[in-house]
C-alpha positions, 0 to 999 in steps of 0.5 A: 499499500502506498499513501497518497494525496490527490487535490483536484481543483476545478472551476467550482470546487476544490477537492481532496483525497487521501487514500492507501492504494494497491495497484497490484490488487486494485484496492483503494482505502479511503482515509479522508475525502472532503469537498470545499466550494471556492468557485475559483472560476468566478468571472473567468468566462467573462475577464479571462483572469482569476479574480483575487477573492477567488484566489484567496478562497482557494488558497484558504482551502489549500492550507486546510488540506495541507494540515490533513495531509501532513497529520496523515502522512501521505507519502506523495501529493499530486495536484491537478488544475482544470478548467478555470486555471487552464483558461486564465491569464494570471494563472501563474499567480495561482501556480505560485500560491499552491506551491507555497502552501503545499510544496507541489506545483499544480498540474495544469492538465488537458481536457483529455488528460482530465477525461482519462483520470476521471474514466479510470476513477469512475470504471476501476471498481466496475470490472467484473460487474455483470449488470452493466454492459461495456462500453461506458460513457463516462461523463464528468460535469464540472463547473467549467467543462465537461469531459466525455470518455468512452471505453471498456478496458481502454480508452476509445475516445476522449473530449472535454468541452466548455460546458460546465455549470458555473460557466452556463450559469454566468454566461446566460443566467447572470444579470447585474451580478445576480442569477435570474430566478427563475430562468425564462424560456430564451435563457433556457433555450440559449443554455440549450443551444450552447450544450447541444453545439457542444456535444456535437463537438464531442461527438467528432472524437468520442463515439457516444452512441456506441456506449452501452452504460452512462456513468455520471460523475461530479456534483450535478449529478450526485445532487441529482440522485440525492433529490432522486431519492429524496435523502434527509441529507447528502449521503455518498453511500446512498449515492455511489452507484445509484441509478437515475431513470431518464424520466426522473432526471427530466422531472427534477431538471424541469423543477429545477428550471422553474424553482426559485432560490429559496425553493433550491436552498431548501432541498436538504441534500443541496449544498449552498455552493450548488444552488445558483448553478445546479439547474444548468448542470442538470440540463447538461446531463438531460441533454446527454441522455437524450442525445444518446437515448439513455434510459438511466444514468449510473452515478458514481461518487469515484471520479477524477479524484480517485484516478489522480490517486491511482496515477500518483500510486 
């Protein structure tokens, strides 16, 4: 067993996994897994820069994670930064800040590499399952981008496209700094148009329709599962490998799009940082299911973070 620490810094959240990994057996023993909403991608789509307050929120989370990593004695650390920091003009400031706190330089990886990590993290433990037919389509709906990977034992195709719950919300649902609540038909249609154009791009490189099992990752999808199950609180064990039928995804998405901030905030399993962006994320998932004719989505709590941990081990 090798004790490793993996950090995934995305557009909306920064997450930590400390685990003991045995590459020979495929066993991963989780010691600590946590997430903080930092909204690093705040305004990046509009300004092209990481905002000072977003950087400070991210650095504060890094300081918390550094203490956890030290306490648990991880032998190796890998810090992967995705969409927002990949796009920003001032990403060097972000890189220096992370290095000063954690002693490792964040790797601003390509979308394709991000997709491969997501696929490994989501599917490694599905080996041997007879109730899930391969190939898998793994979809990681992030804050700034969505990754698509089709594969079985190996990746057949991967593509990252710039549709994420934060990016779409800021692009279409923010007026004078405030999220429109609820959005009107024209705004929903504009989001849909962006999603459909991105799916066209993804299909150029990834055989989406060849997949037999859709596996959905990240906060938008896991929160939909919690809502579908009417959970009294967010419960990772109940969410991991749950299945949501297409009709239920459509029903929840339609409700989210017509709900108010207060109504979404009142959902007991809803993280406060997702209240204003969950509708756009749900619409991404619904559009993907409609595009490929998926009858259900298998929800995974294991994703890019687990893939990063395996890459270190």
